[in-house]
MITI-998781 format. One record per residue: residue in one letter; x, y, z of N, C-alpha, C in turn. Coordinates in nm, 2 decimals, padded with zeros to 4 digits. Example, Ala and Ser with C-alpha at 12.3 -4.5 7.8 and 13.67 -1.06 7.14 Angstrom:
2
<node><residuo>A</residuo><n_X>01.32</n_X><n_Y>-00.57</n_Y><n_Z>00.78</n_Z><ca_X>01.23</ca_X><ca_Y>-00.45</ca_Y><ca_Z>00.78</ca_Z><c_X>01.32</c_X><c_Y>-00.33</c_Y><c_Z>00.78</c_Z></node>
<node><residuo>S</residuo><n_X>01.28</n_X><n_Y>-00.22</n_Y><n_Z>00.71</n_Z><ca_X>01.37</ca_X><ca_Y>-00.11</ca_Y><ca_Z>00.71</ca_Z><c_X>01.29</c_X><c_Y>00.00</c_Y><c_Z>00.79</c_Z></node>
//
This chain:
90
<node><residuo>M</residuo><n_X>00.09</n_X><n_Y>-00.12</n_Y><n_Z>00.00</n_Z><ca_X>00.00</ca_X><ca_Y>00.00</ca_Y><ca_Z>00.00</ca_Z><c_X>00.09</c_X><c_Y>00.12</c_Y><c_Z>00.00</c_Z></node>
<node><residuo>V</residuo><n_X>00.04</n_X><n_Y>00.22</n_Y><n_Z>-00.07</n_Z><ca_X>00.11</ca_X><ca_Y>00.35</ca_Y><ca_Z>-00.07</ca_Z><c_X>00.02</c_X><c_Y>00.45</c_Y><c_Z>00.01</c_Z></node>
<node><residuo>D</residuo><n_X>00.07</n_X><n_Y>00.52</n_Y><n_Z>00.10</n_Z><ca_X>00.00</ca_X><ca_Y>00.61</ca_Y><ca_Z>00.18</ca_Z><c_X>00.02</c_X><c_Y>00.76</c_Y><c_Z>00.13</c_Z></node>
<node><residuo>I</residuo><n_X>-00.08</n_X><n_Y>00.82</n_Y><n_Z>00.10</n_Z><ca_X>-00.07</ca_X><ca_Y>00.96</ca_Y><ca_Z>00.04</ca_Z><c_X>-00.15</c_X><c_Y>01.05</c_Y><c_Z>00.14</c_Z></node>
<node><residuo>L</residuo><n_X>-00.08</n_X><n_Y>01.16</n_Y><n_Z>00.19</n_Z><ca_X>-00.16</ca_X><ca_Y>01.26</ca_Y><ca_Z>00.27</ca_Z><c_X>-00.20</c_X><c_Y>01.37</c_Y><c_Z>00.18</c_Z></node>
<node><residuo>C</residuo><n_X>-00.33</n_X><n_Y>01.38</n_Y><n_Z>00.16</n_Z><ca_X>-00.38</ca_X><ca_Y>01.48</ca_Y><ca_Z>00.07</ca_Z><c_X>-00.42</c_X><c_Y>01.60</c_Y><c_Z>00.16</c_Z></node>
<node><residuo>S</residuo><n_X>-00.41</n_X><n_Y>01.72</n_Y><n_Z>00.10</n_Z><ca_X>-00.45</ca_X><ca_Y>01.84</ca_Y><ca_Z>00.17</ca_Z><c_X>-00.54</c_X><c_Y>01.92</c_Y><c_Z>00.08</c_Z></node>
<node><residuo>E</residuo><n_X>-00.63</n_X><n_Y>01.99</n_Y><n_Z>00.14</n_Z><ca_X>-00.72</ca_X><ca_Y>02.07</ca_Y><ca_Z>00.07</ca_Z><c_X>-00.74</c_X><c_Y>02.20</c_Y><c_Z>00.14</c_Z></node>
<node><residuo>G</residuo><n_X>-00.70</n_X><n_Y>02.31</n_Y><n_Z>00.07</n_Z><ca_X>-00.71</ca_X><ca_Y>02.44</ca_Y><ca_Z>00.13</ca_Z><c_X>-00.63</c_X><c_Y>02.46</c_Y><c_Z>00.26</c_Z></node>
<node><residuo>G</residuo><n_X>-00.51</n_X><n_Y>02.39</n_Y><n_Z>00.26</n_Z><ca_X>-00.42</ca_X><ca_Y>02.40</ca_Y><ca_Z>00.38</ca_Z><c_X>-00.46</c_X><c_Y>02.31</c_Y><c_Z>00.49</c_Z></node>
<node><residuo>R</residuo><n_X>-00.58</n_X><n_Y>02.24</n_Y><n_Z>00.48</n_Z><ca_X>-00.62</ca_X><ca_Y>02.15</ca_Y><ca_Z>00.59</ca_Z><c_X>-00.58</c_X><c_Y>02.01</c_Y><c_Z>00.55</c_Z></node>
<node><residuo>R</residuo><n_X>-00.54</n_X><n_Y>01.93</n_Y><n_Z>00.65</n_Z><ca_X>-00.50</ca_X><ca_Y>01.80</ca_Y><ca_Z>00.62</ca_Z><c_X>-00.62</c_X><c_Y>01.71</c_Y><c_Z>00.62</c_Z></node>
<node><residuo>Q</residuo><n_X>-00.62</n_X><n_Y>01.62</n_Y><n_Z>00.52</n_Z><ca_X>-00.73</ca_X><ca_Y>01.53</ca_Y><ca_Z>00.50</ca_Z><c_X>-00.67</c_X><c_Y>01.39</c_Y><c_Z>00.53</c_Z></node>
<node><residuo>K</residuo><n_X>-00.77</n_X><n_Y>01.29</n_Y><n_Z>00.54</n_Z><ca_X>-00.73</ca_X><ca_Y>01.15</ca_Y><ca_Z>00.57</ca_Z><c_X>-00.63</c_X><c_Y>01.10</c_Y><c_Z>00.46</c_Z></node>
<node><residuo>K</residuo><n_X>-00.55</n_X><n_Y>01.00</n_Y><n_Z>00.49</n_Z><ca_X>-00.46</ca_X><ca_Y>00.94</ca_Y><ca_Z>00.39</ca_Z><c_X>-00.54</c_X><c_Y>00.86</c_Y><c_Z>00.29</c_Z></node>
<node><residuo>T</residuo><n_X>-00.50</n_X><n_Y>00.87</n_Y><n_Z>00.17</n_Z><ca_X>-00.55</ca_X><ca_Y>00.79</ca_Y><ca_Z>00.06</ca_Z><c_X>-00.46</c_X><c_Y>00.68</c_Y><c_Z>00.04</c_Z></node>
<node><residuo>K</residuo><n_X>-00.50</n_X><n_Y>00.56</n_Y><n_Z>00.04</n_Z><ca_X>-00.42</ca_X><ca_Y>00.44</ca_Y><ca_Z>00.02</ca_Z><c_X>-00.45</c_X><c_Y>00.38</c_Y><c_Z>-00.11</c_Z></node>
<node><residuo>F</residuo><n_X>-00.35</n_X><n_Y>00.34</n_Y><n_Z>-00.19</n_Z><ca_X>-00.37</ca_X><ca_Y>00.26</ca_Y><ca_Z>-00.31</ca_Z><c_X>-00.25</c_X><c_Y>00.16</c_Y><c_Z>-00.32</c_Z></node>
<node><residuo>T</residuo><n_X>-00.28</n_X><n_Y>00.05</n_Y><n_Z>-00.39</n_Z><ca_X>-00.18</ca_X><ca_Y>-00.05</ca_Y><ca_Z>-00.40</ca_Z><c_X>-00.09</c_X><c_Y>-00.01</c_Y><c_Z>-00.52</c_Z></node>
<node><residuo>Q</residuo><n_X>00.02</n_X><n_Y>-00.08</n_Y><n_Z>-00.53</n_Z><ca_X>00.11</ca_X><ca_Y>-00.06</ca_Y><ca_Z>-00.64</ca_Z><c_X>00.04</c_X><c_Y>-00.07</c_Y><c_Z>-00.78</c_Z></node>
<node><residuo>K</residuo><n_X>-00.04</n_X><n_Y>-00.17</n_Y><n_Z>-00.80</n_Z><ca_X>-00.11</ca_X><ca_Y>-00.19</ca_Y><ca_Z>-00.92</ca_Z><c_X>-00.21</c_X><c_Y>-00.07</c_Y><c_Z>-00.95</c_Z></node>
<node><residuo>Q</residuo><n_X>-00.28</n_X><n_Y>-00.04</n_Y><n_Z>-00.84</n_Z><ca_X>-00.37</ca_X><ca_Y>00.08</ca_Y><ca_Z>-00.86</ca_Z><c_X>-00.30</c_X><c_Y>00.20</c_Y><c_Z>-00.90</c_Z></node>
<node><residuo>G</residuo><n_X>-00.18</n_X><n_Y>00.22</n_Y><n_Z>-00.83</n_Z><ca_X>-00.09</ca_X><ca_Y>00.34</ca_Y><ca_Z>-00.87</ca_Z><c_X>-00.05</c_X><c_Y>00.34</c_Y><c_Z>-01.01</c_Z></node>
<node><residuo>Q</residuo><n_X>-00.02</n_X><n_Y>00.22</n_Y><n_Z>-01.07</n_Z><ca_X>00.01</ca_X><ca_Y>00.20</ca_Y><ca_Z>-01.21</ca_Z><c_X>-00.10</c_X><c_Y>00.25</c_Y><c_Z>-01.30</c_Z></node>
<node><residuo>Y</residuo><n_X>-00.22</n_X><n_Y>00.21</n_Y><n_Z>-01.26</n_Z><ca_X>-00.34</ca_X><ca_Y>00.25</ca_Y><ca_Z>-01.34</ca_Z><c_X>-00.36</c_X><c_Y>00.40</c_Y><c_Z>-01.33</c_Z></node>
<node><residuo>L</residuo><n_X>-00.35</n_X><n_Y>00.45</n_Y><n_Z>-01.21</n_Z><ca_X>-00.37</ca_X><ca_Y>00.60</ca_Y><ca_Z>-01.19</ca_Z><c_X>-00.27</c_X><c_Y>00.67</c_Y><c_Z>-01.27</c_Z></node>
<node><residuo>A</residuo><n_X>-00.14</n_X><n_Y>00.63</n_Y><n_Z>-01.27</n_Z><ca_X>-00.04</ca_X><ca_Y>00.70</ca_Y><ca_Z>-01.34</ca_Z><c_X>-00.06</c_X><c_Y>00.69</c_Y><c_Z>-01.50</c_Z></node>
<node><residuo>F</residuo><n_X>-00.10</n_X><n_Y>00.57</n_Y><n_Z>-01.54</n_Z><ca_X>-00.14</ca_X><ca_Y>00.56</ca_Y><ca_Z>-01.68</ca_Z><c_X>-00.25</c_X><c_Y>00.65</c_Y><c_Z>-01.73</c_Z></node>
<node><residuo>I</residuo><n_X>-00.36</n_X><n_Y>00.65</n_Y><n_Z>-01.65</n_Z><ca_X>-00.47</ca_X><ca_Y>00.74</ca_Y><ca_Z>-01.68</ca_Z><c_X>-00.43</c_X><c_Y>00.88</c_Y><c_Z>-01.69</c_Z></node>
<node><residuo>H</residuo><n_X>-00.35</n_X><n_Y>00.92</n_Y><n_Z>-01.59</n_Z><ca_X>-00.30</ca_X><ca_Y>01.07</ca_Y><ca_Z>-01.59</ca_Z><c_X>-00.22</c_X><c_Y>01.10</c_Y><c_Z>-01.71</c_Z></node>
<node><residuo>Q</residuo><n_X>-00.12</n_X><n_Y>01.01</n_Y><n_Z>-01.73</n_Z><ca_X>-00.03</ca_X><ca_Y>01.03</ca_Y><ca_Z>-01.85</ca_Z><c_X>-00.09</c_X><c_Y>01.03</c_Y><c_Z>-01.98</c_Z></node>
<node><residuo>Y</residuo><n_X>-00.18</n_X><n_Y>00.93</n_Y><n_Z>-02.00</n_Z><ca_X>-00.26</ca_X><ca_Y>00.92</ca_Y><ca_Z>-02.12</ca_Z><c_X>-00.34</c_X><c_Y>01.05</c_Y><c_Z>-02.15</c_Z></node>
<node><residuo>T</residuo><n_X>-00.41</n_X><n_Y>01.09</n_Y><n_Z>-02.04</n_Z><ca_X>-00.48</ca_X><ca_Y>01.21</ca_Y><ca_Z>-02.06</ca_Z><c_X>-00.40</c_X><c_Y>01.33</c_Y><c_Z>-02.09</c_Z></node>
<node><residuo>K</residuo><n_X>-00.29</n_X><n_Y>01.34</n_Y><n_Z>-02.03</n_Z><ca_X>-00.20</ca_X><ca_Y>01.45</ca_Y><ca_Z>-02.06</ca_Z><c_X>-00.15</c_X><c_Y>01.45</c_Y><c_Z>-02.20</c_Z></node>
<node><residuo>V</residuo><n_X>-00.11</n_X><n_Y>01.33</n_Y><n_Z>-02.25</n_Z><ca_X>-00.06</ca_X><ca_Y>01.32</ca_Y><ca_Z>-02.39</ca_Z><c_X>-00.17</c_X><c_Y>01.34</c_Y><c_Z>-02.50</c_Z></node>
<node><residuo>H</residuo><n_X>-00.28</n_X><n_Y>01.27</n_Y><n_Z>-02.48</n_Z><ca_X>-00.39</ca_X><ca_Y>01.26</ca_Y><ca_Z>-02.58</ca_Z><c_X>-00.49</c_X><c_Y>01.37</c_Y><c_Z>-02.57</c_Z></node>
<node><residuo>G</residuo><n_X>-00.50</n_X><n_Y>01.43</n_Y><n_Z>-02.45</n_Z><ca_X>-00.61</ca_X><ca_Y>01.53</ca_Y><ca_Z>-02.43</ca_Z><c_X>-00.74</c_X><c_Y>01.48</c_Y><c_Z>-02.39</c_Z></node>
<node><residuo>V</residuo><n_X>-00.75</n_X><n_Y>01.35</n_Y><n_Z>-02.38</n_Z><ca_X>-00.88</ca_X><ca_Y>01.27</ca_Y><ca_Z>-02.34</ca_Z><c_X>-00.83</c_X><c_Y>01.16</c_Y><c_Z>-02.26</c_Z></node>
<node><residuo>P</residuo><n_X>-00.91</n_X><n_Y>01.11</n_Y><n_Z>-02.16</n_Z><ca_X>-00.88</ca_X><ca_Y>01.00</ca_Y><ca_Z>-02.08</ca_Z><c_X>-00.88</c_X><c_Y>00.87</c_Y><c_Z>-02.17</c_Z></node>
<node><residuo>P</residuo><n_X>-00.82</n_X><n_Y>00.77</n_Y><n_Z>-02.13</n_Z><ca_X>-00.82</ca_X><ca_Y>00.64</ca_Y><ca_Z>-02.20</ca_Z><c_X>-00.95</c_X><c_Y>00.57</c_Y><c_Z>-02.19</c_Z></node>
<node><residuo>A</residuo><n_X>-00.99</n_X><n_Y>00.49</n_Y><n_Z>-02.29</n_Z><ca_X>-01.10</ca_X><ca_Y>00.40</ca_Y><ca_Z>-02.28</ca_Z><c_X>-01.05</c_X><c_Y>00.28</c_Y><c_Z>-02.22</c_Z></node>
<node><residuo>E</residuo><n_X>-01.14</n_X><n_Y>00.20</n_Y><n_Z>-02.16</n_Z><ca_X>-01.11</ca_X><ca_Y>00.07</ca_Y><ca_Z>-02.09</ca_Z><c_X>-01.03</c_X><c_Y>-00.02</c_Y><c_Z>-02.19</c_Z></node>
<node><residuo>H</residuo><n_X>-01.06</n_X><n_Y>-00.02</n_Y><n_Z>-02.32</n_Z><ca_X>-00.99</ca_X><ca_Y>-00.11</ca_Y><ca_Z>-02.40</ca_Z><c_X>-00.84</c_X><c_Y>-00.07</c_Y><c_Z>-02.42</c_Z></node>
<node><residuo>E</residuo><n_X>-00.81</n_X><n_Y>00.06</n_Y><n_Z>-02.41</n_Z><ca_X>-00.67</ca_X><ca_Y>00.11</ca_Y><ca_Z>-02.41</ca_Z><c_X>-00.60</c_X><c_Y>00.07</c_Y><c_Z>-02.29</c_Z></node>
<node><residuo>M</residuo><n_X>-00.66</n_X><n_Y>00.07</n_Y><n_Z>-02.17</n_Z><ca_X>-00.60</ca_X><ca_Y>00.02</ca_Y><ca_Z>-02.05</ca_Z><c_X>-00.57</c_X><c_Y>-00.13</c_Y><c_Z>-02.06</c_Z></node>
<node><residuo>Q</residuo><n_X>-00.67</n_X><n_Y>-00.20</n_Y><n_Z>-02.12</n_Z><ca_X>-00.66</ca_X><ca_Y>-00.35</ca_Y><ca_Z>-02.13</ca_Z><c_X>-00.53</c_X><c_Y>-00.38</c_Y><c_Z>-02.22</c_Z></node>
<node><residuo>R</residuo><n_X>-00.52</n_X><n_Y>-00.31</n_Y><n_Z>-02.33</n_Z><ca_X>-00.41</ca_X><ca_Y>-00.33</ca_Y><ca_Z>-02.42</ca_Z><c_X>-00.27</c_X><c_Y>-00.29</c_Y><c_Z>-02.35</c_Z></node>
<node><residuo>H</residuo><n_X>-00.27</n_X><n_Y>-00.18</n_Y><n_Z>-02.28</n_Z><ca_X>-00.15</ca_X><ca_Y>-00.14</ca_Y><ca_Z>-02.21</ca_Z><c_X>-00.10</c_X><c_Y>-00.23</c_Y><c_Z>-02.10</c_Z></node>
<node><residuo>F</residuo><n_X>-00.20</n_X><n_Y>-00.28</n_Y><n_Z>-02.03</n_Z><ca_X>-00.16</ca_X><ca_Y>-00.37</ca_Y><ca_Z>-01.91</ca_Z><c_X>-00.17</c_X><c_Y>-00.52</c_Y><c_Z>-01.95</c_Z></node>
<node><residuo>D</residuo><n_X>-00.21</n_X><n_Y>-00.55</n_Y><n_Z>-02.07</n_Z><ca_X>-00.22</ca_X><ca_Y>-00.69</ca_Y><ca_Z>-02.12</ca_Z><c_X>-00.31</c_X><c_Y>-00.77</c_Y><c_Z>-02.02</c_Z></node>
<node><residuo>V</residuo><n_X>-00.43</n_X><n_Y>-00.72</n_Y><n_Z>-02.00</n_Z><ca_X>-00.52</ca_X><ca_Y>-00.79</ca_Y><ca_Z>-01.91</ca_Z><c_X>-00.66</c_X><c_Y>-00.80</c_Y><c_Z>-01.98</c_Z></node>
<node><residuo>S</residuo><n_X>-00.75</n_X><n_Y>-00.88</n_Y><n_Z>-01.92</n_Z><ca_X>-00.88</ca_X><ca_Y>-00.90</ca_Y><ca_Z>-01.97</ca_Z><c_X>-00.97</c_X><c_Y>-00.78</c_Y><c_Z>-01.95</c_Z></node>
<node><residuo>P</residuo><n_X>-01.07</n_X><n_Y>-00.76</n_Y><n_Z>-02.04</n_Z><ca_X>-01.17</ca_X><ca_Y>-00.66</ca_Y><ca_Z>-02.02</ca_Z><c_X>-01.23</c_X><c_Y>-00.65</c_Y><c_Z>-01.88</c_Z></node>
<node><residuo>P</residuo><n_X>-01.27</n_X><n_Y>-00.77</n_Y><n_Z>-01.83</n_Z><ca_X>-01.33</ca_X><ca_Y>-00.77</ca_Y><ca_Z>-01.69</ca_Z><c_X>-01.23</c_X><c_Y>-00.72</c_Y><c_Z>-01.58</c_Z></node>
<node><residuo>S</residuo><n_X>-01.10</n_X><n_Y>-00.75</n_Y><n_Z>-01.60</n_Z><ca_X>-01.00</ca_X><ca_Y>-00.71</ca_Y><ca_Z>-01.51</ca_Z><c_X>-00.99</c_X><c_Y>-00.55</c_Y><c_Z>-01.50</c_Z></node>
<node><residuo>V</residuo><n_X>-00.99</n_X><n_Y>-00.49</n_Y><n_Z>-01.62</n_Z><ca_X>-00.98</ca_X><ca_Y>-00.34</ca_Y><ca_Z>-01.63</ca_Z><c_X>-01.10</c_X><c_Y>-00.28</c_Y><c_Z>-01.57</c_Z></node>
<node><residuo>H</residuo><n_X>-01.22</n_X><n_Y>-00.34</n_Y><n_Z>-01.60</n_Z><ca_X>-01.35</ca_X><ca_Y>-00.28</ca_Y><ca_Z>-01.55</ca_Z><c_X>-01.35</c_X><c_Y>-00.29</c_Y><c_Z>-01.40</c_Z></node>
<node><residuo>H</residuo><n_X>-01.31</n_X><n_Y>-00.40</n_Y><n_Z>-01.35</n_Z><ca_X>-01.30</ca_X><ca_Y>-00.42</ca_Y><ca_Z>-01.20</ca_Z><c_X>-01.21</c_X><c_Y>-00.32</c_Y><c_Z>-01.14</c_Z></node>
<node><residuo>M</residuo><n_X>-01.10</n_X><n_Y>-00.30</n_Y><n_Z>-01.20</n_Z><ca_X>-01.00</ca_X><ca_Y>-00.20</ca_Y><ca_Z>-01.14</ca_Z><c_X>-01.06</c_X><c_Y>-00.06</c_Y><c_Z>-01.15</c_Z></node>
<node><residuo>V</residuo><n_X>-01.13</n_X><n_Y>-00.02</n_Y><n_Z>-01.25</n_Z><ca_X>-01.19</ca_X><ca_Y>00.11</ca_Y><ca_Z>-01.27</ca_Z><c_X>-01.30</c_X><c_Y>00.12</c_Y><c_Z>-01.15</c_Z></node>
<node><residuo>I</residuo><n_X>-01.38</n_X><n_Y>00.02</n_Y><n_Z>-01.14</n_Z><ca_X>-01.48</ca_X><ca_Y>00.03</ca_Y><ca_Z>-01.04</ca_Z><c_X>-01.42</c_X><c_Y>00.05</c_Y><c_Z>-00.90</c_Z></node>
<node><residuo>N</residuo><n_X>-01.32</n_X><n_Y>-00.03</n_Y><n_Z>-00.87</n_Z><ca_X>-01.25</ca_X><ca_Y>-00.02</ca_Y><ca_Z>-00.74</ca_Z><c_X>-01.19</c_X><c_Y>00.12</c_Y><c_Z>-00.72</c_Z></node>
<node><residuo>L</residuo><n_X>-01.12</n_X><n_Y>00.17</n_Y><n_Z>-00.82</n_Z><ca_X>-01.06</ca_X><ca_Y>00.30</ca_Y><ca_Z>-00.81</ca_Z><c_X>-01.17</c_X><c_Y>00.41</c_Y><c_Z>-00.78</c_Z></node>
<node><residuo>E</residuo><n_X>-01.29</n_X><n_Y>00.39</n_Y><n_Z>-00.84</n_Z><ca_X>-01.39</ca_X><ca_Y>00.49</ca_Y><ca_Z>-00.82</ca_Z><c_X>-01.45</c_X><c_Y>00.47</c_Y><c_Z>-00.68</c_Z></node>
<node><residuo>K</residuo><n_X>-01.46</n_X><n_Y>00.35</n_Y><n_Z>-00.63</n_Z><ca_X>-01.51</ca_X><ca_Y>00.33</ca_Y><ca_Z>-00.50</ca_Z><c_X>-01.42</c_X><c_Y>00.38</c_Y><c_Z>-00.39</c_Z></node>
<node><residuo>K</residuo><n_X>-01.29</n_X><n_Y>00.38</n_Y><n_Z>-00.42</n_Z><ca_X>-01.19</ca_X><ca_Y>00.44</ca_Y><ca_Z>-00.32</ca_Z><c_X>-01.18</c_X><c_Y>00.59</c_Y><c_Z>-00.34</c_Z></node>
<node><residuo>R</residuo><n_X>-01.25</n_X><n_Y>00.64</n_Y><n_Z>-00.43</n_Z><ca_X>-01.25</ca_X><ca_Y>00.79</ca_Y><ca_Z>-00.46</ca_Z><c_X>-01.11</c_X><c_Y>00.83</c_Y><c_Z>-00.51</c_Z></node>
<node><residuo>L</residuo><n_X>-01.05</n_X><n_Y>00.75</n_Y><n_Z>-00.59</n_Z><ca_X>-00.92</ca_X><ca_Y>00.78</ca_Y><ca_Z>-00.65</ca_Z><c_X>-00.94</c_X><c_Y>00.84</c_Y><c_Z>-00.79</c_Z></node>
<node><residuo>I</residuo><n_X>-01.05</n_X><n_Y>00.80</n_Y><n_Z>-00.84</n_Z><ca_X>-01.09</ca_X><ca_Y>00.86</ca_Y><ca_Z>-00.98</ca_Z><c_X>-01.24</c_X><c_Y>00.89</c_Y><c_Z>-00.97</c_Z></node>
<node><residuo>E</residuo><n_X>-01.29</n_X><n_Y>00.97</n_Y><n_Z>-01.06</n_Z><ca_X>-01.43</ca_X><ca_Y>00.99</ca_Y><ca_Z>-01.08</ca_Z><c_X>-01.46</c_X><c_Y>00.98</c_Y><c_Z>-01.22</c_Z></node>
<node><residuo>R</residuo><n_X>-01.58</n_X><n_Y>00.94</n_Y><n_Z>-01.26</n_Z><ca_X>-01.63</ca_X><ca_Y>00.93</ca_Y><ca_Z>-01.40</ca_Z><c_X>-01.78</c_X><c_Y>00.96</c_Y><c_Z>-01.41</c_Z></node>
<node><residuo>T</residuo><n_X>-01.82</n_X><n_Y>00.99</n_Y><n_Z>-01.53</n_Z><ca_X>-01.96</ca_X><ca_Y>01.02</ca_Y><ca_Z>-01.55</ca_Z><c_X>-02.02</c_X><c_Y>00.89</c_Y><c_Z>-01.61</c_Z></node>
<node><residuo>P</residuo><n_X>-02.12</n_X><n_Y>00.83</n_Y><n_Z>-01.53</n_Z><ca_X>-02.18</ca_X><ca_Y>00.71</ca_Y><ca_Z>-01.58</ca_Z><c_X>-02.25</c_X><c_Y>00.73</c_Y><c_Z>-01.72</c_Z></node>
<node><residuo>G</residuo><n_X>-02.23</n_X><n_Y>00.63</n_Y><n_Z>-01.81</n_Z><ca_X>-02.29</ca_X><ca_Y>00.63</ca_Y><ca_Z>-01.94</ca_Z><c_X>-02.22</c_X><c_Y>00.72</c_Y><c_Z>-02.04</c_Z></node>
<node><residuo>M</residuo><n_X>-02.11</n_X><n_Y>00.78</n_Y><n_Z>-02.00</n_Z><ca_X>-02.04</ca_X><ca_Y>00.86</ca_Y><ca_Z>-02.10</ca_Z><c_X>-01.90</c_X><c_Y>00.81</c_Y><c_Z>-02.11</c_Z></node>
<node><residuo>A</residuo><n_X>-01.85</n_X><n_Y>00.79</n_Y><n_Z>-02.23</n_Z><ca_X>-01.72</ca_X><ca_Y>00.74</ca_Y><ca_Z>-02.26</ca_Z><c_X>-01.61</c_X><c_Y>00.84</c_Y><c_Z>-02.23</c_Z></node>
<node><residuo>R</residuo><n_X>-01.49</n_X><n_Y>00.80</n_Y><n_Z>-02.19</n_Z><ca_X>-01.37</ca_X><ca_Y>00.88</ca_Y><ca_Z>-02.17</ca_Z><c_X>-01.39</c_X><c_Y>01.00</c_Y><c_Z>-02.07</c_Z></node>
<node><residuo>T</residuo><n_X>-01.45</n_X><n_Y>00.96</n_Y><n_Z>-01.95</n_Z><ca_X>-01.47</ca_X><ca_Y>01.07</ca_Y><ca_Z>-01.86</ca_Z><c_X>-01.40</c_X><c_Y>01.05</c_Y><c_Z>-01.73</c_Z></node>
<node><residuo>I</residuo><n_X>-01.30</n_X><n_Y>00.95</n_Y><n_Z>-01.73</n_Z><ca_X>-01.23</ca_X><ca_Y>00.92</ca_Y><ca_Z>-01.61</ca_Z><c_X>-01.14</c_X><c_Y>01.04</c_Y><c_Z>-01.57</c_Z></node>
<node><residuo>R</residuo><n_X>-01.15</n_X><n_Y>01.08</n_Y><n_Z>-01.45</n_Z><ca_X>-01.06</ca_X><ca_Y>01.19</ca_Y><ca_Z>-01.40</ca_Z><c_X>-00.99</c_X><c_Y>01.14</c_Y><c_Z>-01.27</c_Z></node>
<node><residuo>V</residuo><n_X>-00.86</n_X><n_Y>01.15</n_Y><n_Z>-01.27</n_Z><ca_X>-00.78</ca_X><ca_Y>01.11</ca_Y><ca_Z>-01.15</ca_Z><c_X>-00.79</c_X><c_Y>01.21</c_Y><c_Z>-01.04</c_Z></node>
<node><residuo>L</residuo><n_X>-00.83</n_X><n_Y>01.18</n_Y><n_Z>-00.92</n_Z><ca_X>-00.84</ca_X><ca_Y>01.27</ca_Y><ca_Z>-00.81</ca_Z><c_X>-00.72</c_X><c_Y>01.28</c_Y><c_Z>-00.72</c_Z></node>
<node><residuo>V</residuo><n_X>-00.62</n_X><n_Y>01.20</n_Y><n_Z>-00.75</n_Z><ca_X>-00.49</ca_X><ca_Y>01.20</ca_Y><ca_Z>-00.67</ca_Z><c_X>-00.41</c_X><c_Y>01.30</c_Y><c_Z>-00.74</c_Z></node>
<node><residuo>P</residuo><n_X>-00.34</n_X><n_Y>01.39</n_Y><n_Z>-00.66</n_Z><ca_X>-00.25</ca_X><ca_Y>01.49</ca_Y><ca_Z>-00.72</ca_Z><c_X>-00.14</c_X><c_Y>01.42</c_Y><c_Z>-00.80</c_Z></node>
<node><residuo>A</residuo><n_X>-00.10</n_X><n_Y>01.48</n_Y><n_Z>-00.91</n_Z><ca_X>00.00</ca_X><ca_Y>01.42</ca_Y><ca_Z>-01.00</ca_Z><c_X>00.13</c_X><c_Y>01.39</c_Y><c_Z>-00.92</c_Z></node>
<node><residuo>R</residuo><n_X>00.17</n_X><n_Y>01.48</n_Y><n_Z>-00.83</n_Z><ca_X>00.29</ca_X><ca_Y>01.46</ca_Y><ca_Z>-00.76</ca_Z><c_X>00.29</c_X><c_Y>01.33</c_Y><c_Z>-00.68</c_Z></node>
<node><residuo>D</residuo><n_X>00.17</n_X><n_Y>01.28</n_Y><n_Z>-00.64</n_Z><ca_X>00.16</ca_X><ca_Y>01.17</ca_Y><ca_Z>-00.56</ca_Z><c_X>00.15</c_X><c_Y>01.03</c_Y><c_Z>-00.63</c_Z></node>
<node><residuo>L</residuo><n_X>00.15</n_X><n_Y>01.05</n_Y><n_Z>-00.77</n_Z><ca_X>00.14</ca_X><ca_Y>00.93</ca_Y><ca_Z>-00.85</ca_Z><c_X>00.28</c_X><c_Y>00.86</c_Y><c_Z>-00.87</c_Z></node>
<node><residuo>P</residuo><n_X>00.29</n_X><n_Y>00.73</n_Y><n_Z>-00.89</n_Z><ca_X>00.42</ca_X><ca_Y>00.67</ca_Y><ca_Z>-00.93</ca_Z><c_X>00.47</c_X><c_Y>00.72</c_Y><c_Z>-01.06</c_Z></node>
<node><residuo>Q</residuo><n_X>00.60</n_X><n_Y>00.72</n_Y><n_Z>-01.07</n_Z><ca_X>00.66</ca_X><ca_Y>00.76</ca_Y><ca_Z>-01.20</ca_Z><c_X>00.67</c_X><c_Y>00.65</c_Y><c_Z>-01.30</c_Z></node>
//
């Protein structure tokens, strides 16, 4: 687990924890969005990580449940990473 201490408006918030694999997904989503101007689709994450479609979908659902990302249901390419870029793995 990676512990990240997030702050908002100078106030300390609770630590956000994510696994190494979750961190890899977060970093990929962030970098892909930065390079392409839009977030990746699940099939692009599947290809990048060489995993099955259900594996990617399960990861996205878990990241959303942990409030590490947010997305708009029913709309493609709306994933937004909520972890500050400086706290993502390189």
